[in-house]
N, C-alpha and C positions, 0 to 999 in steps of 0.2 A: 632472498629478497624477507620481506616485512611485512605490516600493519605499518601503514605509517600517517601521524596527523598532519595534515598540509594545511596551510589558509587559502581558498580556492581563490580568495578577492588579493592579497599580497604576496602569495607565494612562500611566504616563510612557512616550514616546516618546524613543527611544536615534539614532538615525540616521536622513536620507529621503537615499535615493539617483532621481538624476530618471532617465527613458527615454533611454536612447541615440540620439539622432540620428542622422539616415540616414547623416552623413562618419565619425562615429562606425562604428557600426556596420560601414560596407563594412570599414573599415580591418580591425575585429576579424574579416571574415568571408575578408578577404585574407590577414590571418595565419594563420589557421590553413589554410585551400585552401595558401598556400607550408611551410607546414610539413608538411601532411601528403603536399605531391607528392612531395618530398624524405624521406620520414620511410625511415628505414633499418635500425629498428628491427625484431628480430630477434622472437621468440619468448620466447625467454631473454631479453631485454633488455627486455621489456615485463613478465614476469613475477618477474624481481627488481623492479621497477618497485613493484610490485603487492605485493610485502613488504615491501617500504621504507612502502609505502601503511600496512599493515596496524602497525609498530612505531610507526609518527607519529601513527595514530587512537589506540593506546594510549597515546604519551608524555605526549597531551594531553587524555586523557579527560575531565578536572575542566572547562576549560577547553572544551572543544569541549562537552560535557554540561550547563553553564552559559550560552551560547549558544542550546541549544534553548529549556530552560525560561525563558529571561526573555523567548524569544522567541513563543513559541506557547502555552507554561503547563504543560507534561505536568511532573509529578512530576520531583524530579533525579534519583532511583533509577530510575525507568525513562528519563531522558535516558542516563545512563551505559550502562545497560542497552541504547540504541542503538548507540549509539559500540562498543560491543564486538563487539556482532552485525555491524557493519558490518567491524570487523575482522574476526571468522570468519568472514564473505565471502570476505574477501583470502583467508585461508590456504587455502579450499577451491577458489580457482580455481589458485592458486599450484601445489595438490599434483592438481588432477586435469585443468586446462586441455591443458596437451603429449595428453595420449592422449585428450579429446575430439576433440580438429583434428587429429589425425593422416588422413593420406591411407586412406581406405580402398577397400583393394582387392576389387571387385565381380564378376569372374572374369577371368579369363587375359589378355584384351585391354583392360580398362577399369578407372579407379578413382575415386573422388570424393571429390574437395579444395574446402578450405572459404575461400573469401578476401575480405576486406571488400568492404561495399560504398562504404564511402568515410565523409565527412560524415555524421552522424545525429544530429538531433535528441530531446532530452528535454525531453517539458514538464512538471515536477513538483508534488506539492501540499506541503504546509505539515505534514501532520496526523506527518508521518515525514519529518524535513528531512532528514536523514543517510540513513538508512535507503531510502527509495525512490529517490534519486540514485544510490548507490553500487550498487543491484541492478541499474538499467541501465547505469549508463556503467563498474564494474567488466569487466562479460562484453562491454560490445562494445570498447573499449579494446583488451583484454586480442586480441580475434580479427582486430584489427587496424585499427579505425576511428577516426576522429577524431571525438570527441563537445562538441556544444556542447548547454547548458542554459540551459532559462527556467524559474527556478523562480518559486517562488508571489509574489507581491509583498508578503505579512509576514513572511519570515522572511529578510530580504537580507542580513543579516552569518551569519546561516549560508551563504547560499549562495555567500558572500563569502569565507569562510573553507574552504567545501571545492574551489574552486579556487585555495586557497593549499596546501591540502596534498596535492592532488594533484601543483600545479608542484614543491613543494619533493619530492615523492617521485622526479621526473624526466620529468614528459609536457610541462610545457611549455605551447605551447599547444594540443597533442592535446585540451588538456581546455579549455574554456573558456567560462565564465559572461556569458550573456546579461542585461541590465535592459533588456528591452523590453516592448512592450504586445503584447496579444492582436490587434491588427491588424498591426504588423508579424511576429508567427508567419505568418499568415496569409502576409505576401508572401515568407515564408521558406522555406514549405512548397510553393510555386512555383515557386522557382529551380530553376534547373539544378543548384546545390550541394546541395541535399539529397538526398540518396539513402532515408532513410528516417525515420521520427516515430516516437516510443515516449510516450506519455500516461500519467497516473497521476491521476486526477481524476472528474467527474461523467460521467454516460449521456450529461449534456446536449451538455460540452465535448468529449466522445469523437465524438457522432455528428458536432461538427464539424470536429474535426480530421481523420475518415474521411471527410469526404465532401468534402473539399479534398484532402487524400490522394490518395482515386479519381480525380479527376477529373484529377493529374497523374501515376497510376502509381505511386507512392511505399508503397514496408514500411510498415502500421503494425503497431505492438504496442499494445494500450490494455486498462490493467486499470481497468476502473471500480466502479462503487456495488454494495453487497451488501446483501440481504437475509436473512442467513447462517439455514435451519434449527435447533433446537439439541432435536431429537429425544430424549426419555427416554423407554424402554422400561419393562416391569412389574417386568422382575427387575433394572434397572439396579442398581447402588449409590448410595444417593440423594444422602446426605451427601455424598459424592464428585462428581457431577455439580453439586449447586448449590454446590457450593467453587467447582469449576471454571466452572460458569455465570456464577458472581459474579466472578472473575476476570477471565474473558476479556469479559464487558461493562463493567467499569468500568475497563478497560487504556486507558490514556491517554481518560479520560472519557470512554470508549465513542464517540470519535470516532476510528473503524476500519472499513475497508470489510470485513475478515472476523471482524468481534467479533460473533456469535450476539444476532439482533437478535427473533429468534419465538422463545420456548422451546413445543414443542410436546410437552403431556406426556400421557401416556394414563391415563383416567379415574380407574383403579383407585389410581396414586400421587400426583395431583395433589395432593392436601391435605397429605399428608407433604412434596412438592417444595417447596411453596409456604409452608410451616411454616419447612422450613430454611431459604430465600433470602429469607424476612422478617429473619428470626432472624439471620443473616450482613449486611443490609442496614443493620438497625439499629447493627451497631456502625460504619459508614464512618464518613469523617471529609470532610469538604473545606477546603483552607486555602493557608496560601501553599505555594507547591507547593515551593520549597527549604527548609522545614521540614517534616523527615523522622518527625514525628510525622501529618503526615496523608496518606489514601489516593489523592484525586484531586484537581488541579487546579480551576482555571476551562477554560469554553471558548475559544476558540483566539480568538475576536472576537464581540461585542456581536451583530451580527446571526443570530450560529448561534444564540444563545441563546433569541432573538426566533421563529426559524423552528422550533424547534425547542416553543417554548411555542404557538404556533400551532398547529402538527403534533398535538400531545396535545389540545391545546383543543379542535380540531375532529374528532378520535377520540370526546371523551366527548361530543360535542354529538351525533353520531349514534347515540351507545348505549353506548360503553367505559364502564369502571367501573374508577374510582384505586384500586386498592388500598394504594400507601403513595406519599404526596410530600412535601416538602418546599418551600416557596419558594424561587423562582428569586430570586438576589441579586446584583447588579455582574452579573457575567458568570461567575456558576456558574449552572450545570443541577445542582441536586443527583437521587440516585435517582432513579427515578419506576417503579412498576409497575403495569401497566395489565392487566385481563383482561376476559373477556364483549364482545371486538373484533369488530364487524359487518364485514362485506367491502366496505361503502363507507368504512370509516376511513384516515385514512392509515397507522394502525399496521397496518394488513392491507396493504396493499399497497405501502405507500414505505418509504425508506431517513430509517431515524432515527438521524442521525449526534449522538446522544449517551446518555448513560446512562437509559434507557427501555429495561427488559426488558416486551416483548408475550406472555403468555402464554395460550395456545390450551392449550384440553381437550380431546379426540376419544377416539374408544372402541377403535380397537384399530389396529393397525399400517397396514394399509391404506390407513385414515382418516391415519394421521399420512403418511403419505409421499404422498398427493395431496395434502395440506394445503402439505407442505413445496415440491413442485414447484409450484403453485397461484401462480406469483408472476412478476415480468419479470425476475427475477433469478437469476443460475447461479453466484456465484461459490465458498465453501463449505456445509460443512455437517458437523453434530458428528450420533451416534448411539451414542446409552449403552445398552450391555445386556450381560448377563455369557453369553447365547448366542451366542459365534461366531460360527457359522453363521447365524443369523439379524440379524446387526449387515451381516454380509458383502451378505447379498439384501440388505436395503435400502439401503447404498450403493451397490450396482449399479442401485437403480431412482433413486435420487436426480439431477437434471438440474444438477450442478453441477460445476464444473473438481474440486476433492477433498472427498472426504469423510476426517474423522476417527472413527475408534473409541473409545470410554471417552477422549477427550481433545477440548480447544476445538482449533481451525483456528488452526496458525501459520505463521507464512512462514519456512523452512529454506535457506540455502543449496544445498541438496542436492536436493531436489524440487521440480519445473519448477512453477510457481505464473501460475496465470491462470483466466479463467472461460468460461465460454458466456450464449450470449439477451442481456441486457441488461448484463450484467457484463462485457464486452469479449471481445478475442481476441487470438491469439496467448500465447507465455509465455516468463517472465520464470525466472532461476533454472536451477540442475541445464545437464545439457548441453545442452536442448532452448533454453536461455535462453542460451547462447552463441553457439547458433549464430542466433539470429534473425535479426542481421543482416549474416551471409554467405552468399556466393552459393554452396550447395552444385554444382559445377559436378563434368562428368563430362569425363574425357578420356580418350578411346579409341584407341587403337593397332591398325591392324592387320596 
């Protein structure tokens, strides 16, 4: 088994990297433990390194974006945006971390201090190979931890590049990449050195990590799947909502946990919204992700195309209707629109990780909320309405980690991010994300 860098558009294999053997893994762990033990970096030092990190990202943006596109297939403009977003995250914490981490006086005798846990492990996905790592690693390393990362096996050159930019910024072994198997991950979680684990990935993987971490009482943060509802009420700006829904669903060719999957439309505006959406979908073009004329590239791996095809097929088999579809080609899955979706269909109850629009018609606001919440996931949601009071009432009733009104859900360095139910637990980003891997210690003087 290896970590393999394969271009999903051309099929070309660039590099293969073997898993670390036991002596190699122990050597890396020993190096990190030694560096962490004698780590005397102040918060000011760490923030200085993070500022350097932001500059390196901007200086190397084109080179790093190229790695993303050739390894997982997103269009080059989106890859550039991902690198810039990582730099913006660094800027945000350089500006705010000192204030977030300062001691808090609780009363005249007691204060709250934030101290690092130690060595923490990140298990990262392929769909945003830089951003997902940075939003875990930067807060964790600023708060004083050492960070080890097991990246997805199909983005190894991204993994190596990330380690290189952290080291160039000054962090050395405090950021370490590990090419290891899933079995080795389980052993690391069991070991005494790892004090916390962050995973972004599937709900199935999250449950396995949570079970293992719970067995050894390790702190976990889990950012898992989503089947986000996109509710459009009768007084919404339909054209704006349809454009936003299109952009959100096609971003990363639909391979995003916070992409809207279920479009819940009041029957009074259903036909108008669908007409707008169809008109916009017809103008989309998929092709070479390095060619800037195209709106989307291939899915990251052929098995993802097969899985999505099966979910659509099974949904149609039990009664769903295809409103728009083009045949899949090679690793491409072209935008597909489903409606009349029954409760037993995968499009009703599962996460469809690709550009499939699942449309639902409802009679009123109460039915829209009930349908939105009738799902195992609870990551994000969108509500579209000119009635601010009504939109906020709906938002409060949504069983999700975040709700965006008149916008589609986006992760932002300043906004704590995470889900509930089968979408995970814990928070990334913002002040809360900075403190997830700290010991919030009370010191009281009498």
